[in-house]
VEXDREN-832122 format. One line per 8 residues: number of its first residue (from 1); their letters; for each residue x, y, z of N, C-alpha, C. Coordinates in pm, whole numbers, plus 50000, padded with zeros to 5 digits. Layout:
<sites>
NUM) a) X Y Z X Y Z X Y Z | ...
</sites>
This chain:
<sites>
1) mrdaynfr) 26542 85037 74787 26469 85032 74681 26433 85100 74661 | 26438 85251 74678 26361 85354 74709 26331 85350 74532 | 26427 85352 74459 26410 85376 74307 26304 85275 74234 | 26182 85260 74251 26070 85179 74192 26083 85162 74056 | 26155 85273 74003 26093 85295 73852 26213 85356 73773 | 26247 85321 73688 26349 85459 73596 26352 85514 73527 | 26317 85670 73585 26318 85813 73530 26290 85739 73391 | 26367 85724 73300 26379 85702 73148 26265 85620 73107
9) datvdprs) 26180 85565 73152 26002 85460 73174 25882 85564 73172 | 25962 85729 73228 25827 85807 73210 25767 85770 73074 | 25823 85825 72979 25773 85843 72816 25706 85695 72788 | 25719 85567 72922 25622 85427 72829 25509 85461 72884 | 25438 85374 72818 25242 85397 72882 25271 85308 72970 | 25238 85380 73047 25182 85302 73228 25045 85258 73215 | 24972 85161 73129 24827 85135 73093 24863 85076 73168 | 24949 84940 73132 24922 84813 73223 24921 84779 73398
17) qrsqyvni) 24968 84909 73456 24970 84956 73614 24846 85060 73626 | 24869 85201 73498 24797 85263 73585 24657 85287 73549 | 24578 85199 73418 24497 85193 73368 24409 85036 73504 | 24476 84983 73569 24465 84923 73701 24424 84945 73768 | 24422 85073 73798 24466 85133 73970 24289 85313 73868 | 24350 85284 73798 24164 85377 73709 24013 85295 73733 | 24071 85188 73744 23961 85006 73693 23939 85040 73861 | 24041 85072 73939 23973 85076 74042 23899 85150 74144
25) alahstgv) 23930 85246 74079 23851 85413 74155 23702 85341 74093 | 23686 85266 73920 23576 85288 73891 23481 85190 73916 | 23573 85106 73928 23444 85019 74060 23429 85073 74210 | 23472 85107 74234 23419 85120 74381 23368 85247 74360 | 23429 85326 74209 23277 85523 74221 23408 85628 74320 | 23445 85589 74302 23590 85687 74331 23714 85744 74297 | 23697 85941 74301 23824 85930 74195 23977 85929 74238 | 24104 85976 74163 24232 85865 74157 24280 86003 74103
33) vletrtwr) 24415 86021 74203 24529 86091 74185 24633 86023 74059 | 24641 86080 73975 24792 86003 73917 24876 86064 73910 | 24982 85968 73953 25142 86123 73936 25177 86083 73869 | 25320 86183 73753 25368 86201 73679 25523 86082 73746 | 25620 85982 73654 25695 85906 73704 25817 85996 73651 | 25807 86054 73775 25866 86221 73729 25969 86288 73900 | 25973 86148 73961 26030 86194 74109 26161 86241 74142 | 26214 86121 73972 26388 86187 73982 26379 86309 73846
41) gsplwsse) 26290 86373 73883 26285 86433 73722 26353 86595 73725 | 26401 86595 73820 26454 86772 73811 26591 86767 73710 | 26587 86880 73749 26756 86852 73601 26828 86891 73707 | 26882 86807 73838 26974 86832 73891 26976 86627 73904 | 26950 86592 73871 26904 86441 73824 27049 86342 73681 | 26989 86478 73600 26978 86443 73496 27130 86426 73477 | 27232 86417 73466 27324 86305 73461 27380 86229 73528 | 27323 86205 73626 27335 86081 73707 27304 86017 73598
49) iglsipqi) 27117 86024 73561 27093 85887 73498 27094 85905 73296 | 27212 86049 73288 27233 85991 73182 27148 86080 73036 | 27096 86172 73084 27007 86263 72975 27065 86428 73059 | 27052 86514 72919 27112 86661 72985 26970 86675 73015 | 26962 86788 73020 26863 86910 73102 26756 86954 72992 | 26790 86942 72867 26605 86954 72822 26624 86839 72782 | 26659 86709 72786 26607 86602 72753 26525 86505 72919 | 26512 86567 73014 26482 86496 73103 26365 86650 73160
57) ldlnrtav) 26353 86765 73104 26203 86794 73089 26117 86790 73038 | 26197 86754 72909 26080 86675 72773 26052 86566 72827 | 26101 86518 72930 26081 86345 72914 25987 86416 73006 | 25961 86505 73167 25873 86517 73204 25729 86600 73143 | 25799 86654 73031 25624 86697 72958 25558 86606 72897 | 25621 86450 72858 25562 86349 72726 25512 86224 72974 | 25572 86283 73085 25509 86170 73160 25303 86263 73183 | 25347 86401 73172 25223 86437 73207 25142 86378 73030
65) kvlhgirn) 25160 86383 72955 25072 86407 72829 24995 86265 72820 | 25128 86159 72869 25120 86046 72912 24941 86008 72992 | 25008 86014 73105 24854 86072 73124 24694 86096 73124 | 24740 86236 73077 24613 86323 72970 24546 86230 72943 | 24621 86099 72817 24619 85965 72711 24545 85912 72799 | 24585 85939 72941 24466 85768 73010 24303 85821 73035 | 24370 85986 73095 24206 86045 73158 24119 86052 73033 | 24120 86096 72940 24106 86075 72764 24069 85995 72767
73) ktpstsiv) 24033 85848 72818 23979 85720 72740 23916 85671 72870 | 23957 85753 72941 23813 85724 73077 23776 85834 73111 | 23648 85887 73013 23619 86001 73139 23489 85985 73213 | 23452 85941 73220 23382 85865 73367 23370 85869 73461 | 23518 85886 73491 23634 85849 73647 23637 85996 73633 | 23698 86065 73807 23723 86141 73786 23913 86118 73775 | 23946 86235 73726 24110 86207 73750 24169 86322 73714 | 24234 86308 73866 24362 86396 73889 24462 86402 73823
81) isgalgpl) 24545 86501 73735 24681 86491 73735 24762 86597 73771 | 24892 86450 73876 24965 86528 73945 25064 86544 73912 | 25127 86666 73883 25299 86625 73869 25412 86673 73991 | 25487 86514 73995 25545 86480 74101 25680 86504 74075 | 25713 86564 74206 25849 86622 74226 25928 86483 74335 | 26011 86480 74372 26152 86413 74471 26187 86490 74539 | 26282 86408 74605 26359 86483 74707 26514 86478 74654 | 26614 86600 74648 26705 86673 74548 26858 86577 74602
89) qdayqdst) 26801 86509 74774 26913 86396 74767 26848 86300 74820 | 26963 86207 74878 26890 86034 74936 26775 86122 74990 | 26682 85988 74958 26484 86033 75025 26540 85975 75156 | 26672 85857 75158 26595 85830 75322 26767 85852 75407 | 26817 86036 75380 26909 86045 75486 26800 86187 75483 | 26833 86256 75611 26833 86390 75566 26965 86492 75535 | 26900 86548 75426 26966 86661 75374 27017 86821 75370 | 26918 86802 75577 26880 86984 75595 27015 87048 75602
97) gtvsfaqa) 27097 87155 75518 27195 87170 75560 27283 87170 75430 | 27194 87043 75379 27281 87076 75215 27216 87072 75085 | 27099 87079 75074 27067 87239 74999 26968 87285 75032 | 26961 87405 74989 26919 87521 75063 26765 87555 74968 | 26670 87670 75038 26601 87651 74978 26646 87725 74861 | 26673 87904 74831 26741 87909 74647 26779 87822 74603 | 26865 87719 74586 26908 87594 74489 26777 87571 74542 | 26687 87444 74615 26594 87418 74544 26483 87494 74451
105) rdyygpqi) 26441 87611 74508 26378 87713 74303 26422 87638 74228 | 26571 87654 74283 26666 87658 74130 26645 87539 74022 | 26624 87458 74172 26651 87319 74017 26446 87269 74098 | 26407 87297 74135 26211 87241 74111 26191 87331 73937 | 26267 87474 73964 26116 87503 73916 26163 87493 73808 | 26225 87493 73639 26234 87400 73529 26109 87366 73551 | 26149 87198 73614 26038 87121 73599 25889 87124 73669 | 25863 87247 73713 25698 87283 73759 25704 87348 73609
113) hafaeegv) 25760 87406 73540 25731 87461 73443 25704 87419 73327 | 25748 87292 73321 25710 87215 73282 25597 87141 73273 | 25553 87065 73387 25441 87085 73453 25317 87167 73420 | 25383 87282 73419 25222 87385 73451 25164 87423 73282 | 25346 87422 73174 25264 87386 73024 25187 87283 73018 | 25198 87175 73086 25136 87071 72975 25015 87081 73067 | 24957 87125 73128 24891 87099 73196 24771 87032 73335 | 24923 87021 73414 24854 86928 73552 24772 86982 73657
121) gmlcimtv) 24726 86907 73709 24576 86998 73805 24631 87022 73930 | 24753 86978 73938 24838 86996 74060 24939 86951 74058 | 25037 86975 74166 25192 86950 74246 25192 86863 74334 | 25309 86757 74351 25276 86670 74455 25524 86697 74505 | 25542 86723 74643 25657 86624 74647 25646 86569 74755 | 25711 86393 74749 25712 86332 74762 25880 86282 74873 | 25809 86198 74955 25911 86110 75033 25971 86269 75091 | 25991 86360 75126 26030 86422 75126 26128 86539 75308
129) tnldeata) 26214 86535 75368 26248 86473 75430 26308 86658 75512 | 26308 86723 75357 26438 86902 75416 26343 86965 75381 | 26336 87025 75495 26207 87152 75514 26229 87248 75401 | 26371 87307 75298 26402 87367 75279 26339 87345 75104 | 26361 87217 75078 26293 87147 74965 26186 87138 74909 | 26098 87126 75074 25944 87095 75053 25913 87301 75071 | 25928 87390 75115 25910 87513 75078 25917 87561 74996 | 26021 87561 74902 26078 87592 74787 25942 87575 74707
137) avslarey) 25950 87419 74703 25847 87339 74624 25686 87422 74586 | 25715 87460 74751 25558 87554 74783 25531 87725 74732 | 25639 87732 74748 25640 87887 74703 25627 87866 74532 | 25707 87790 74506 25650 87807 74324 25501 87748 74343 | 25501 87658 74369 25308 87623 74351 25246 87785 74346 | 25261 87843 74424 25185 87974 74493 25199 87984 74347 | 25387 88052 74250 25340 88160 74177 25291 88133 74040 | 25265 88013 74041 25179 87952 73889 25049 87906 73957
145) tlpihvsf) 24966 87943 74050 24873 87856 74115 24850 87777 74110 | 24874 87659 74131 24844 87533 74161 24886 87459 74312 | 24791 87409 74281 24798 87306 74443 24890 87212 74426 | 24931 87217 74576 25050 87100 74641 25053 87041 74711 | 25026 86885 74692 25049 86856 74782 25208 86809 74871 | 25204 86805 74997 25354 86781 75072 25366 86668 75105 | 25451 86500 75113 25445 86446 75127 25577 86401 75211 | 25563 86463 75372 25696 86423 75420 25736 86195 75442
153) nvetdgrl) 25835 86189 75475 25849 86005 75469 25936 85989 75637 | 25842 85905 75738 25907 85943 75885 25973 85758 75845 | 26028 85764 75945 26119 85606 76050 26022 85552 76076 | 26098 85488 76212 26000 85386 76238 25972 85434 76360 | 26017 85538 76366 25949 85589 76530 25858 85726 76496 | 25863 85694 76423 25767 85788 76382 25819 85948 76312 | 25927 86010 76355 26009 86080 76306 26039 86066 76158 | 26011 86210 76096 26193 86207 76038 26283 86217 76004
161) rggrtleh) 26357 86145 75915 26503 86113 75994 26601 86285 76011 | 26666 86296 76098 26718 86405 76165 26604 86454 76232 | 26524 86350 76325 26468 86341 76416 26350 86473 76423 | 26275 86534 76303 26188 86619 76382 26114 86534 76366 | 25959 86588 76443 25849 86533 76436 25795 86573 76346 | 25682 86509 76273 25561 86532 76205 25562 86661 76169 | 25484 86672 76283 25423 86799 76342 25467 86898 76305 | 25586 86890 76376 25667 86987 76359 25653 87081 76230
169) airevdrl) 25687 87014 76077 25723 87014 75966 25573 87043 75912 | 25523 87030 75954 25393 87043 75873 25382 87217 75945 | 25409 87227 76123 25389 87384 76136 25481 87410 76029 | 25624 87402 76022 25678 87525 75981 25717 87556 75829 | 25664 87407 75756 25619 87464 75612 25477 87469 75640 | 25378 87579 75648 25251 87593 75666 25299 87766 75746 | 25396 87787 75857 25441 87921 75865 25536 87994 75712 | 25634 87903 75731 25729 87934 75649 25632 88080 75490
177) tesyttyf) 25524 87916 75453 25456 87927 75305 25273 88001 75380 | 25318 88107 75424 25132 88061 75456 24986 87986 75495 | 25035 87906 75461 25013 87784 75495 24882 87730 75334 | 25014 87774 75197 24940 87798 75092 24948 87647 75076 | 24986 87517 75120 24960 87353 75062 24831 87338 75108 | 24820 87273 74982 24639 87204 74989 24589 87136 75085 | 24718 86996 75107 24703 86994 75237 24840 86802 75247 | 24933 86730 75399 25035 86742 75380 24978 86559 75351
185) gvncahpr) 25097 86512 75358 25086 86389 75403 25223 86296 75429 | 25170 86160 75423 25323 86098 75466 25291 85983 75349 | 25453 85948 75259 25445 85778 75190 25595 85740 75210 | 25571 85630 75213 25666 85547 75185 25737 85500 75352 | 25609 85431 75413 25693 85378 75552 25522 85374 75550 | 25587 85249 75676 25443 85159 75699 25308 85214 75798 | 25219 85205 75755 25102 85251 75863 25071 85203 75979 | 25221 85135 76085 25257 85162 76211 25267 85258 76221
193) yiiqavrg) 25418 85303 76131 25488 85387 76188 25394 85541 76167 | 25309 85557 76128 25333 85665 76044 25161 85701 76165 | 25180 85595 76218 25071 85626 76342 25098 85632 76479 | 25275 85666 76500 25311 85713 76490 25338 85802 76525 | 25367 85879 76440 25353 85992 76367 25256 86091 76406 | 25109 86031 76420 24959 86158 76416 24944 86130 76569 | 24962 86016 76669 24910 85984 76763 25003 86099 76822 | 24911 86190 76973 24945 86267 77020 24984 86423 76934
201) mhtdvrsr) 24944 86396 76798 24940 86546 76767 24785 86608 76747 | 24837 86736 76758 24703 86818 76800 24649 86872 76682 | 24457 86836 76720 24369 86837 76620 24381 86915 76492 | 24450 87044 76498 24448 87157 76389 24565 87056 76292 | 24665 87026 76356 24721 86977 76252 24701 86868 76198 | 24647 86773 76330 24620 86644 76201 24498 86661 76113 | 24421 86779 76089 24331 86879 75923 24405 86837 75867 | 24544 86884 75886 24609 86834 75760 24657 86829 75739
209) igsirgns) 24677 86712 75696 24705 86598 75671 24555 86453 75567 | 24612 86546 75467 24567 86499 75344 24565 86399 75264 | 24621 86256 75264 24720 86187 75204 24802 86092 75262 | 24805 85978 75347 24857 85861 75320 24949 85774 75222 | 24993 85747 75203 25054 85601 75117 25149 85571 75174 | 25112 85400 75178 25197 85313 75318 25247 85213 75257 | 25414 85172 75289 25480 85046 75257 25396 84964 75313 | 25385 84868 75224 25344 84725 75287 25445 84678 75321
217) slkshdel) 25549 84708 75363 25678 84613 75473 25726 84717 75579 | 25703 84614 75651 25728 84694 75820 25881 84709 75805 | 25946 84688 75762 26096 84682 75765 26112 84817 75784 | 26256 84868 75822 26319 85012 75820 26352 85022 75640 | 26393 85151 75655 26471 85239 75544 26503 85131 75524 | 26622 85152 75605 26797 85087 75587 26767 84927 75540 | 26690 84892 75516 26652 84783 75570 26599 84731 75445 | 26516 84847 75393 26437 84878 75196 26583 84858 75156
225) dnslvldr) 26670 84940 75166 26723 84978 75102 26825 84884 75068 | 26842 84723 75129 26957 84639 75117 26895 84560 75086 | 26748 84555 75027 26667 84475 74995 26703 84443 74856 | 26731 84271 74835 26647 84246 74725 26566 84263 74637 | 26481 84163 74688 26382 84168 74738 26250 84201 74754 | 26165 84326 74692 26060 84394 74743 26005 84277 74796 | 25967 84320 74934 25841 84282 75112 25721 84424 75020 | 25658 84259 75050 25548 84245 74962 25447 84331 75105
233) gdlsvwfr) 25549 84210 75255 25434 84300 75367 25290 84150 75439 | 25278 84170 75470 25087 84119 75559 25036 84189 75495 | 24948 84155 75418 24818 84248 75393 24740 84297 75513 | 24685 84173 75577 24572 84199 75672 24678 84334 75822 | 24761 84263 75825 24827 84385 75867 24847 84535 75837 | 24930 84546 75711 24914 84667 75623 24702 84757 75673 | 24593 84606 75601 24475 84712 75622 24445 84714 75779 | 24449 84664 75835 24420 84684 75971 24472 84818 76007
241) efnellnm) 24593 84802 75991 24723 84933 76007 24630 85058 75988 | 24625 85063 75841 24546 85181 75771 24393 85188 75819 | 24385 85107 75850 24246 85097 75907 24202 85197 76034 | 24373 85195 76099 24318 85275 76209 24365 85366 76156 | 24466 85458 76123 24430 85558 76051 24337 85656 75971 | 24248 85511 75908 24139 85608 75883 24070 85676 76015 | 24065 85601 76111 24010 85625 76240 24041 85756 76272 | 24166 85803 76238 24237 85904 76280 24239 86086 76268
249) lpdlkvvg) 24230 85985 76067 24208 86122 76021 24099 86143 75894 | 24015 86210 76013 23954 86230 75944 23899 86357 75781 | 24028 86347 75805 23991 86472 75676 24104 86387 75575 | 24158 86283 75569 24240 86245 75430 24098 86268 75321 | 24258 86265 75232 24151 86292 75112 24170 86127 74991 | 24342 86211 74990 24377 86047 74977 24452 85868 75023 | 24374 85829 74951 24481 85740 75035 24520 85641 74873 | 24639 85562 74979 24678 85450 74881 24808 85345 74896
257) gccgtdee) 24882 85283 74800 25031 85286 74873 25172 85325 74806 | 25241 85236 74876 25410 85293 74852 25488 85134 74748 | 25558 85185 74872 25703 85069 74829 25615 84902 74856 | 25622 84816 74789 25554 84716 74841 25456 84637 74782 | 25342 84748 74754 25200 84739 74778 25155 84747 74650 | 25060 84701 74590 25022 84694 74486 24838 84729 74466 | 24773 84658 74354 24608 84559 74329 24548 84655 74406 | 24594 84485 74535 24487 84389 74626 24500 84473 74741
265) hidaiasr) 24613 84527 74724 24658 84643 74855 24492 84799 74845 | 24539 84776 74709 24403 84939 74675 24363 84929 74719 | 24319 84805 74592 24149 84757 74641 24051 84724 74733 | 24153 84635 74868 24104 84656 74997 24164 84758 75055 | 24174 84878 75071 24110 85002 75127 24022 85084 75037 | 24079 85069 74971 23888 85153 74866 23809 85048 74888 | 23750 84936 74914 23641 84873 74937 23602 84963 75087 | 23735 84925 75178 23717 85013 75372 23628 85117 75315
273) ivsvs) 23645 85218 75197 23629 85352 75243 23459 85346 75173 | 23443 85287 75045 23355 85305 75061 23214 85262 75109 | 23321 85149 75145 23124 85088 75264 23166 85181 75392 | 23204 85320 75453 23195 85347 75489 23152 85516 75466 | 23125 85536 75308 23161 85675 75282 22975 85687 75254
</sites>
């Protein structure tokens, strides 16, 4: 279920969903990060999607313009527009050794250039397990002087696909990029599994984690990938374990949901944050 939307929908006005999230932020007096719908927007995916490279880059530009339109209509809410990058191979597999640092730069470069032209406030690479992809994206962000959020994907054991710990991944990307990453995060995993990734982590690495976007479902990625219906999970369990993460990660800046979550999940976690701020 990892492709929750079709990249061709990047040009469709997403107000029916995005405006709901903006309204939640407005109701709770928080800011909001709006990601472009471009997780599969690098030139690598153009042939699979059925688009030419110029067409796919135009869609990246249009995706940014759509979010600018939403922000312009809600000036009272602090909105950051983030250009979203995704993995260059299957997000639920370890692609280490199949995509090099140089190859990743070649694929992400045109996409990031398109984002920069349209005026994104930051970049994000999500659901990543390949450290070469992560470091390539960070190196390009640095060249464009754009902030970047690197969000890893962990399995039910709290480790990245391939067995690396989250702590190792964060330390390695920081080492290779002179700690340019604005903050790290985890997405596309239930809070329970993110807790496993964070527990026992050194405090200096914990302080680098600024974002959590948790799945609603406790299913493994293999189970989700073969599901016919997206599992909404148990909201009470999701909230309770997300709340535990908030207590473990005092430097969190952005929280949200991933696969299976909806406005009710986001409203619940926003209410909790506001209650203790």
